[in-house]
C-alpha positions as CSV (number, residue, x, y, z in Angstrom):
1,X,-71.8,45.6,-239.4
2,X,-73.0,46.6,-242.9
3,X,-70.7,48.7,-245.1
4,X,-72.2,52.2,-245.4
5,X,-70.8,54.7,-248.2
6,X,-71.4,58.4,-248.4
7,X,-71.7,59.8,-252.0
8,X,-71.6,63.5,-252.2
9,X,-70.7,66.5,-254.4
10,X,-71.4,69.6,-252.6
11,X,-71.3,71.6,-255.8
12,X,-72.1,70.2,-259.2
13,X,-70.3,71.5,-262.0
14,X,-72.1,74.3,-264.1
15,X,-74.0,72.4,-266.7
16,X,-76.9,72.3,-268.9
17,X,-77.6,68.9,-270.0
18,X,-80.2,67.9,-272.8
19,X,-81.1,64.3,-271.9
20,X,-83.0,63.0,-274.8
21,X,-81.7,59.7,-273.9
22,X,-80.2,58.4,-270.6
23,X,-77.5,60.7,-269.7
24,X,-75.1,60.6,-266.7
25,X,-75.4,63.7,-264.8
26,X,-71.9,65.2,-264.5
27,X,-70.4,65.2,-261.0
28,X,-72.5,62.3,-259.9
29,X,-70.0,59.5,-260.7
30,X,-68.2,57.7,-257.8
31,X,-66.5,54.5,-257.6
32,X,-66.8,52.1,-254.3
33,X,-65.5,48.7,-253.4
34,X,-68.8,46.5,-253.0
35,X,-69.3,43.1,-251.9
36,X,-71.7,40.8,-254.0
37,X,-75.3,41.1,-253.0
38,X,-77.3,44.4,-253.3
39,X,-76.8,48.1,-252.9
40,X,-79.7,50.1,-251.0
41,X,-79.2,53.7,-252.3
42,X,-81.0,56.7,-251.1
43,X,-80.1,59.8,-253.2
44,X,-81.0,63.5,-253.9
45,X,-79.9,66.1,-256.5
46,X,-80.8,69.7,-257.1
47,X,-81.0,71.6,-260.2
48,X,-83.4,73.4,-262.4
49,X,-84.9,73.6,-265.9
50,X,-84.6,76.3,-268.2
51,X,-88.2,76.0,-269.3
52,X,-91.5,75.4,-267.5
53,X,-93.6,72.3,-267.7
54,X,-90.7,69.9,-268.4
55,X,-90.4,66.6,-266.6
56,X,-87.3,64.3,-266.1
57,X,-86.9,60.9,-265.1
58,X,-83.6,60.0,-262.7
59,X,-82.3,56.8,-262.1
60,X,-79.2,55.3,-260.2
61,X,-76.7,53.2,-262.3
62,X,-74.3,50.7,-260.4
63,X,-72.1,49.2,-263.1
64,X,-74.4,47.8,-265.7
65,X,-77.4,47.7,-263.4
66,X,-80.0,50.4,-262.8
67,X,-82.5,51.1,-260.3
68,X,-86.1,52.3,-260.8
69,X,-86.7,55.8,-262.3
70,X,-88.0,58.7,-260.2
71,X,-89.9,61.0,-262.3
72,X,-89.9,64.7,-261.4
73,X,-91.9,67.8,-263.0
74,X,-90.6,71.3,-263.1
75,X,-93.8,73.5,-263.0
76,X,-91.9,76.9,-263.5
77,X,-88.5,77.8,-264.8
78,X,-85.3,78.8,-263.2
79,X,-86.5,77.4,-259.7
80,X,-84.0,75.3,-258.0
81,X,-85.7,72.1,-256.7
82,X,-84.3,68.9,-255.2
83,X,-85.3,65.5,-256.8
84,X,-84.9,62.4,-254.4
85,X,-85.4,58.7,-254.6
86,X,-84.4,55.2,-253.5
87,X,-83.2,52.1,-255.2
88,X,-82.3,48.5,-254.5
89,X,-79.7,47.5,-257.1
90,X,-78.0,44.0,-257.7
91,X,-74.4,43.9,-257.1
92,X,-73.4,40.5,-258.9
93,X,-69.7,40.2,-257.9
94,X,-67.5,41.9,-255.2
95,X,-65.2,44.6,-256.4
96,X,-65.0,48.2,-257.5
97,X,-68.5,49.2,-258.7
98,X,-69.2,52.6,-260.4
99,X,-72.3,54.4,-259.5
100,X,-73.8,57.6,-261.1
101,X,-77.2,59.3,-261.4
102,X,-78.7,59.2,-265.0
103,X,-81.4,61.4,-266.5
104,X,-83.8,61.4,-269.4
105,X,-86.4,64.2,-270.3
106,X,-89.9,62.8,-270.2
107,X,-92.1,65.8,-271.2
108,X,-91.4,69.4,-272.5
109,X,-88.4,70.8,-274.1
110,X,-86.4,72.2,-271.3
111,X,-82.8,71.2,-270.4
112,X,-81.7,70.3,-266.9
113,X,-79.2,72.9,-265.3
114,X,-77.1,72.7,-262.3
115,X,-74.8,75.4,-261.0
116,X,-72.5,75.8,-257.9
117,X,-75.5,76.3,-255.7
118,X,-76.8,72.6,-256.6
119,X,-75.4,69.3,-255.0
120,X,-75.6,65.7,-254.9
121,X,-76.0,63.6,-251.7
122,X,-76.4,59.7,-251.5
123,X,-76.1,57.0,-248.9
124,X,-75.3,53.4,-250.0
125,X,-75.7,50.5,-247.6
126,X,-74.1,47.2,-249.2
127,X,-75.8,44.2,-248.1
128,X,-73.7,41.1,-249.0
129,X,-75.0,37.7,-249.9
């Protein structure tokens, strides 16, 4: 049987972040005991932008490795939306691995905002080598 982990935060902390470089989204960090191999991660996080026409890129970080970037565009301001993506990330050695979601602003000038109405959900399947 493959190890499967659930990674959730049903209410993200109140935050605006101004991700001009890759920034960990507060409330999205979790540590899991992994086997060497890969982690298959399916994730979703909700939030909004304070400004219309702002795009963000979101990726999963597992230790020092990152997954592909999922780009998301907010057409309007102050509308809660859900961003989701998938990643297969190498896990080079067995042991505790810190997972988080990171974000960068791609277009526009808005900040990313989450409040207690926003959440993170993720599933991690650890496939050992």
